[in-house]
N, C-alpha and C positions, 0 to 999 in steps of 0.2 A: 499433566499438560498445562502449559501456560497459554493464556489467550490475550489478544489485543482487540480493541474496538476500531472498526474501519472509520476513518475520518469523514468519509463522504456519506455512507449509508447507515452507520452506527451498528452494523452487523458484527457479531463476535465470532472470531475465527482463530484457529491455531496456526495458520499460515498467512502472512501478510507481505505486501510488497512495498518497499520504500521508494517513493516516486516524487518527482516535482511536476506540477502541472501549470505553474505560473513562473514568470521570470523572477529571479531572485534566489535566495538561498534557503527557502522554506521547504523542508522535506515533510511528507506526510506518509502515514501507513494506510494502505487500502487493501481490501479483500480481493479475491480473484475476479469476481464479477466487475467490480469498479475498475480494477486494473485494465481489464479488457476494454472497458468503455473509454478510458482516458488515453489509451495508447496512441490514438490518432490526433491528440491535441498537439498544436504546433510547438508548445514549450515542454512537452513530455520528456522526462529523463528518468531512467531506471537506476535505482541505487542499491539494489540487493533484495534478497528474500530473507524474511525473518520466520523461523519455525519455532513454535513453542513446545517442541518435543523435549522430554526429559532424557538426560544422558545417563 
């Protein structure tokens, strides 16, 4: 399994969400907990789910 580190809380996870939380073109990867926290931000945009599963 592959992992990524959450940009906001530094937690390591195998499922991350690509989101924007500020105006501009900067995308970040966040864990499930942080994704739920930023969903109500005014500039929130969802850009897909990354899964570190082996195929």
